[in-house]
C-alpha positions in Angstrom: 0.1 -0.2 0.2 1.0 3.5 -0.7 1.8 5.8 2.6 1.5 8.8 3.7 3.9 9.4 6.4 6.6 7.3 8.5 4.0 6.9 11.2 1.3 5.7 8.9 3.6 3.2 7.3 5.1 1.5 10.5 1.6 1.5 11.7 1.1 -0.9 8.3 4.4 -2.6 9.0 5.4 -1.0 5.9 9.8 -0.6 6.7 10.5 2.5 4.9 13.3 3.6 3.1 14.4 5.9 5.8 14.0 3.3 8.3 16.3 0.8 7.1 18.9 3.6 6.9 18.1 4.6 10.2 18.3 1.1 11.5 21.9 0.0 10.1 23.1 3.4 11.4 21.8 2.8 14.8 22.5 -1.1 15.1 19.1 -1.9 16.0 16.8 -4.4 14.2 14.4 -2.6 11.8 11.3 -4.7 12.6 11.7 -3.2 15.9 12.4 0.4 14.4 9.2 0.0 13.1 7.5 -0.5 16.0 9.0 2.5 17.7 8.0 4.9 15.0 4.4 3.0 14.9 4.2 4.2 18.4 5.7 7.1 18.3 8.2 7.0 20.5 10.7 7.5 17.5 10.6 9.9 14.9 12.3 10.1 11.4 11.6 13.7 10.4 11.6 13.4 6.5 9.8 15.3 4.7 9.3 14.7 1.0 10.7 17.7 -0.4 13.6 17.8 0.8 15.2 15.4 -1.2 18.8 15.2 0.1 18.3 14.6 3.3 20.7 11.4 4.9 17.8 10.4 7.6 18.2 10.0 11.4 16.0 8.7 14.5 15.3 10.6 17.0 13.7 8.8 19.7 15.0 7.5 23.4 15.9 4.3 22.3 18.4 5.4 19.5 21.7 7.6 20.1 21.0 11.5 21.2 20.8 13.9 18.8 21.8 17.6 18.9 20.6 20.5 16.9 22.3 23.6 15.7 20.4 27.1 15.8 21.0 29.5 13.3 20.0 32.1 10.9 19.7 35.8 10.1 18.4 38.9 12.0 17.9 42.3 11.5 21.5 43.4 13.1 23.6 39.7 11.2 22.1 39.7 8.0 24.8 37.8 6.2 24.0 34.6 4.4 27.1 33.2 3.3 28.1 33.0 7.0 25.3 31.4 8.0 25.7 28.8 5.3 29.6 28.6 6.5 28.1 28.0 9.9 25.5 25.0 8.4 28.5 23.4 6.5 30.6 23.2 9.7 28.3 21.6 11.7 27.3 18.9 9.3 30.7 18.4 9.3 31.2 18.1 12.9 28.1 16.0 12.8 25.1 17.8 13.9 21.8 16.0 12.9 20.0 18.7 12.6 19.7 22.6 11.8 16.8 25.0 12.9 16.9 28.0 10.4 15.6 30.7 13.3 16.2 33.8 10.6 14.3 36.7 11.3 14.9 39.2 9.1 15.8 39.0 5.6 15.2 37.2 2.6 14.2 34.2 4.9 12.5 31.9 2.1 15.4 31.8 -0.2 17.7 31.0 3.0 15.6 28.0 3.7 15.3 27.1 0.2 19.2 26.6 0.0 19.1 24.4 3.4 16.9 22.2 1.9 18.0 21.8 -1.5 21.8 21.3 -0.2 21.8 20.3 3.3 21.5 16.4 4.2 20.8 17.4 7.6 17.1 17.3 9.3 15.9 20.9 9.3 13.5 22.6 11.1 12.1 25.9 11.3 9.7 28.2 13.6 6.8 29.8 11.2 5.5 32.4 13.6 9.0 33.9 13.2 8.9 34.0 9.3 5.2 35.6 9.4 6.5 38.9 10.9 9.3 38.9 8.5 6.9 37.5 5.4 4.3 39.6 5.5 6.1 42.7 7.1 3.1 44.3 9.0 2.0 44.9 12.9 1.7 42.1 15.0 -1.5 42.6 15.3 -2.9 42.4 11.7 -1.8 39.3 10.5 -4.8 37.1 10.8 -5.5 33.5 11.6 -5.6 32.3 7.9 -1.5 34.1 7.1 -0.5 32.4 10.3 -1.4 29.0 9.0 -0.2 30.0 5.4 2.9 30.4 6.6 2.8 27.1 8.3 1.8 25.5 4.7 4.8 27.3 2.9 7.5 26.0 5.5 5.9 22.3 4.6 5.9 23.0 0.8 9.5 24.0 1.0 11.1 20.9 2.4 11.6 21.4 6.1 11.6 18.7 8.3 9.9 19.7 11.4 8.3 22.3 12.7 8.0 23.8 15.5 4.8 25.4 16.3 3.6 27.2 20.2 0.2 25.5 20.6 0.3 25.0 24.1 0.2 28.5 24.8 -3.5 29.3 24.6 -6.4 31.1 26.0 -6.4 29.1 28.9 -2.9 28.8 29.7 -2.3 32.3 28.7 -4.7 32.8 31.6 -2.7 31.0 34.0 0.7 32.0 33.2 -0.6 35.8 33.8 -1.7 35.0 37.5 1.2 33.0 38.0 3.8 36.2 38.2 6.9 34.3 37.0 10.2 36.3 37.5 11.0 35.9 33.3 7.7 35.7 32.0 7.9 33.9 28.6 11.0 33.9 27.3 10.2 31.8 23.8 10.6 34.0 21.1 7.6 32.2 19.3 5.6 31.9 22.3 6.1 35.8 23.4 4.9 36.4 19.5 2.0 34.4 20.0 0.8 35.1 23.3 1.3 39.0 22.3 -1.2 38.6 18.9 -3.4 36.7 21.8 -3.4 39.7 23.8 -3.8 41.9 21.2 -6.2 41.1 18.8 -8.5 39.0 21.9 -8.4 35.8 19.4 -7.4 32.2 20.4 -4.2 30.7 19.2 -4.7 30.0 15.7 -2.4 27.0 15.7 -4.5 25.6 19.0 -8.0 26.8 17.3 -7.5 25.2 14.2 -4.8 22.4 14.9 -6.8 20.0 12.6 -5.8 22.0 9.6 -1.8 21.8 11.3 -2.0 18.5 11.3 -3.2 17.8 7.8 -0.3 19.8 6.2 2.4 18.1 8.2 0.6 14.9 7.0 0.4 15.9 3.5 4.3 16.7 2.9 5.0 14.3 6.4 6.5 17.2 8.3 7.3 15.6 12.4 5.3 18.4 14.5 7.8 20.0 17.2 5.7 21.1 19.6 7.2 24.3 21.2 6.9 25.0 24.7 5.9 28.7 25.4 6.2 28.8 28.8 9.6 26.9 29.1 11.6 28.3 32.0 13.6 30.9 31.5 15.3 31.1 35.1 16.2 28.7 37.8 13.3 30.0 39.6 10.7 29.8 37.1 11.6 26.1 36.7 9.0 23.2 37.0 6.2 25.8 37.9 2.3 25.6 37.0 2.7 27.5 34.0 5.2 25.0 32.2 3.4 22.0 33.9 0.0 23.2 32.7 1.2 23.6 28.7 3.0 20.4 28.8 -0.8 18.5 29.6 -1.8 20.7 26.6 1.0 19.1 24.8 0.5 15.9 25.9 -3.2 15.8 24.5 -2.4 17.8 21.2 0.5 14.3 21.0 -2.5 12.2 20.9 -4.6 14.0 18.4 -1.5 13.8 16.3 -0.9 10.2 16.2 -4.6 10.0 15.2 -3.4 11.4 12.1 -0.7 9.6 11.7 1.7 12.7 12.2 4.9 12.2 14.3 5.7 14.4 17.1 8.4 16.0 18.9 7.8 17.3 22.7 10.2 20.7 23.4 11.1 21.3 27.3 13.0 23.5 29.2 14.9 25.9 29.1 16.4 26.2 32.6 16.6 23.9 35.3 18.5 23.1 38.5 20.1 19.8 38.1 17.9 17.8 41.2 14.5 18.5 38.6 15.9 17.4 35.5 15.3 14.0 36.1 11.5 14.4 37.1 10.7 16.5 34.4 12.2 13.7 32.1 9.4 11.5 33.7 6.8 13.7 33.7 6.9 14.5 30.1 7.3 10.6 29.0 4.7 9.8 31.1 2.3 12.7 29.7 3.3 12.7 26.5 3.5 8.9 26.5 6.9 8.7 25.2 6.9 11.2 22.1 10.9 11.9 21.7 11.4 14.7 24.6 14.0 17.9 23.0 15.7 20.5 25.3 17.3 23.6 25.0 20.3 22.5 27.6 18.7 22.4 29.8 21.2 25.4 31.6 21.7 24.5 35.1 22.9 28.2 36.5 22.0 31.1 35.5 25.4 32.9 36.5 27.4 32.0 33.5 27.1 34.5 30.2 29.9 33.6 28.1 30.2 29.6 29.5 26.2 28.8 28.4 27.9 26.1 26.4 28.7 24.4 29.5 25.7 25.2 31.9 23.6 23.6 28.7 26.0 20.5 28.4 26.1 19.8 32.4 22.2 19.5 32.0 22.2 17.9 28.8 24.1 14.9 29.5 22.1 14.6 32.5 18.7 14.8 30.5 19.9 12.4 28.1 21.0 9.8 30.2 17.0 10.1 31.6 15.9 9.7 28.5 15.8 13.1 26.6 16.5 12.3 23.1 17.1 15.2 21.1 19.3 18.1 22.5 19.5 21.7 21.2 23.3 23.2 21.1 23.6 25.9 23.3 26.6 28.0 22.2 29.0 30.9 24.8 27.2 33.4 23.1 23.4 32.4 24.3 21.8 35.6 26.0 24.7 37.9 24.5 24.7 37.9 20.7 24.0 36.0 17.6 26.8 33.3 17.6 29.9 33.5 15.4 31.7 30.6 13.6 33.6 29.7 16.7 30.8 29.7 18.8 29.0 27.6 16.8 31.7 25.2 16.9 31.9 25.6 20.5 28.3 25.3 21.3 28.5 21.6 19.2 31.1 20.3 20.7 29.7 20.6 24.4 26.6 19.5 23.4 28.3 16.4 21.7 30.1 15.4 24.8 26.8 15.9 26.7 24.9 13.5 23.7 27.4 11.1 24.0 27.5 11.0 28.2 24.4 10.5 28.1 24.1 7.5 25.5 27.0 6.1 27.9 24.8 6.4 30.8 21.8 4.5 28.9 23.9 1.6 27.8 23.2 2.0 24.5 24.6 -0.6 22.0 28.3 0.3 20.8 28.3 3.6 23.0 31.0 2.6 24.7 32.9 1.2 22.0 34.4 5.1 20.7 35.6 5.2 24.3 37.4 2.1 24.6 38.9 2.7 21.1 40.4 6.3 22.4 41.1 4.7 25.8 42.9 2.0 24.0 44.9 4.8 21.7 46.1 6.3 25.2 47.6 2.8 26.4 49.6 2.5 22.9 50.4 6.4 23.2 49.1 6.4 19.4 48.5 10.1 19.2 47.7 9.6 15.7 44.6 7.3 16.4 44.0 9.3 19.9 43.3 13.0 17.1 41.4 10.6 14.4 38.7 9.8 17.8 38.4 13.0 19.2 35.2 14.9 19.3 37.0 17.6 18.0 40.5 16.6 16.2 41.6 19.7 15.2 41.8 21.1 18.6 43.8 18.1 19.9 46.0 18.2 17.6 46.7 22.1 17.9 47.2 21.4 21.5 50.0 18.9 21.0 51.8 20.8 18.5 52.0 23.9 20.2 53.7 21.9 23.3 56.4 19.4 21.6 57.5 17.4 24.1 61.5 16.3 23.8 60.4 12.5 23.8 57.8 11.8 21.1 56.1 8.8 23.8 55.7 11.7 26.5 53.7 15.0 26.4 54.9 18.5 28.2 52.9 17.7 31.3 54.4 14.7 32.8 57.5 13.7 30.3 59.3 10.9 31.4 57.2 10.4 34.3 54.6 9.6 32.5 52.5 7.0 34.0 51.1 5.1 31.0 54.2 4.9 28.8 56.3 3.6 32.2 53.5 1.1 33.2 53.8 0.2 29.4 57.7 -0.5 30.2 57.2 -2.1 33.3 54.9 -4.4 32.2 57.5 -6.0 29.3 60.0 -6.3 32.2 61.9 -3.1 30.5 64.2 -0.6 32.1 62.1 2.4 33.3 64.1 5.8 32.7 62.7 8.5 34.3 65.6 10.9 33.9 
């Protein structure tokens, strides 16, 4: 039989080309993968119009994937720079690119991404509506909001972040909550402001069935945006966040009934001791739908180092079942990230993802570490460089401080424990002078 979406195919026992590719990458039985896609516990974002896509799966049973945010803004409008970031991110192993462009010829950039980039492409249509219509926020109609969703689907975007959970009821609860940092989601703040100015219901919530039909037609995965994600430690796990999550759980069931794949977006800023509980709550309310988090950032006081605060939270979140990490760069809260910022954010996020996979005990997760440890034991520097998450930096550090003896480094010299144990266990003389 013909199928419209990956989920519909899986429900009908069809193993798609995309499922076969993902199964090989993940070392998972194809039938098991198909079962997880059918249940909604794994998604394979694969818009039919994204013809150069190298498919990847997202779900707790698979390796943790990372997403890289980029895009133009009014203050930084250079498409070549953003495309260089895209190429660099793909080269470093990012599985997804999210175009958050908020100024300029956004459609041209988006179409170049889906025409040239093999990574999964995500967007936030709410941003683009403001750019595309170029009129006051309150003047955008419900129909125009939906037409932008359709445009992005037609352009080949694999997953769309749609802020459906902030409706009139959850917005009223939010206004009573007196949060410290209010709504920090850009898309969430835009749709909240639109509802406040027009008095209308969130069109993505009111016409959710139409959104699903668009996604079903093009096999777009819907990433249910968390408008009320906490923007600071004090707001973590508050009523606004949890109430919105309940709404997202309800919308997940409606999407699955239409064979539309779903990702759930999550926090945000959150203290370490709340991360596990939040992941378990999401998994319960959303029935195991893949969880996608920004960080979480585990402290608010590290501007310039938020790639580290996010990696700490991301590793713990991944260990407990989060399947998709949105990278955070050192420039978070400060500026549009540079090429170097993007690289640092990717490296930090990849470390967190891999640490989470080790903790989850995924098949093969420890093999990479075993190879690195073997290369260290053998003092095989070239092998160590090739296995490093950032080979360029590892090689540069070594070359900037070369030791007197090639089988050592400038930290320990001939007192190197690895070198001396290798010699001692072979019955060789250990020379340390």
